[in-house]
Residue, then its C-alpha position, 0 to 999 in steps of 0.5 A: m702398984r695400980l690396979f687395972t680394972p676392965s672399962r664398960h666400953s673393955d665388955s661392950g668390946a673384946v668382952g662383949e662380942p660373944a654375946d652379941a652372937d648368943t643373942a642373935a642366935e635367941a633371936g634367929t630361934q625366935t623368928d623361926q618359931t614365928v614362922t613356924d607359928a604362923a603356918p598353921e594359922a596361914a594353912a587354918s584360914v586356908t581351909s576355912s577359905t576352900a570350905v566356904t568356895g565349896g571345896a576350890v581354891a581360886q576356880p573361876d566359874e567356867g559355867s556361864g563361859r560354857s552355856v554361851e559356847r552350848a548357845a554359840i554352836p548350832a544344832r546337828p542336822p539329824l540323820r534321818s529325814t521324814d521325806a522318804p526318797p523315791v523308788l522306781v516301783k513296777l505298776p501295772p498299766p491302767f485299764f486302757v493300756r491292758v486292751s489295747q495291748l490285748f487287741w495288738i495281741v489279738s492281730l499278732l496270733l491272727g497274722a500267726a495264724a494268716i502265714v501258716y494258712m497261707f504257706v498250708i495253701r500254697q500248692a494248692q493256689l499256685p496253678d490258680i496264681a498261674e492261670l492269673v498270670r498267663t492272661v496277663d499275657g498267653t504267649r510264654a513258655e508253661q515254666t513262666y507262668t509257673a514260675a511267675a506264680d511262685i514269684v507273685f506267691w512269696s512275694i505276698f507271703a515274705p512282707t506278711v511274715a515280716i510285718v508280724l514280727l514288726q509290729i511284735v517288736f513294736q509291741v515291745s517298745f510300747s510296753n516299755r514306753r518309748p517313744n513315737v513308737r505309735w508312729w510305726q505301728f500306725g505304719s505297720l497297719l499301713a504296710q499291712v493294708g496294702v499287703f492285703l490289699i494285694a493279697r485279696e486280687l494275686v494271692a487270697f481269691g478262690e475258695r481256699g483263698m476266702p478264709l484267708e481273706q478273713i483271716m486277714l481282714l480280723q488282723i487288720g482291725a484289732a491292729t486297728a482297734g489295738l491303735l486307737v486304744s492307745v492313743l486315748p488321754q490314759a494311754l498317751r500319760w502312761t507314755a509320757r511318765k515313762h517311770d512309776v515312783r512312789r515315796g515311801p521305806i525300800a521294801p526287801a530284796a523279795d518284795t520289790q517289782l522292780 
């Protein structure tokens, strides 16, 4: 009787299958151990490279890019300027302008005095004015001459008052540097001369009329002097400038002269 002896083929066949499984398990264990051993080495290499690069891992250099961007951006304009803004101020008028204003004020005061004095001597001058009218035509009734004397007196008195009031308005306009105001002043002066010539013949005559004539003559002289001084070059430049401007910081509200 022949005994059965397992061959090499059978060892590598059915019996060899468990041996191959054990071998694969051992190989997997060795692979995991190899990966585990390599991980600390990779971490060490990364740490060393980080230390060499100054703590940045594979980061690009941004300093040069930022400097280029800053050079391309224009500089910010300043919020303050060395040039101060123009400021309107109230400066005193030049010397000749003040002299002209002084002459006009004197003329207006003399005009007011002439008006008051003319009104005061009205009752005393009416009989003389009536006699002057009677010399023209003596065939009228007495009441006619009295009424004519009143008409003559008020015809001189009213223009005198109107001229003084207009000259006050023109003087204010002159102080405010209104254009062409000198022509209006010249026209009022011509009207004043005309009223004076008529008043000297019809109202300002006799003993009581002599002071009135002198006052009105001084009034015309002061107005003429004021008008002549106002046409000097310095006064003309002051009027043409219209506003006084200076450059500098704006003064506080308490210190401004606007």
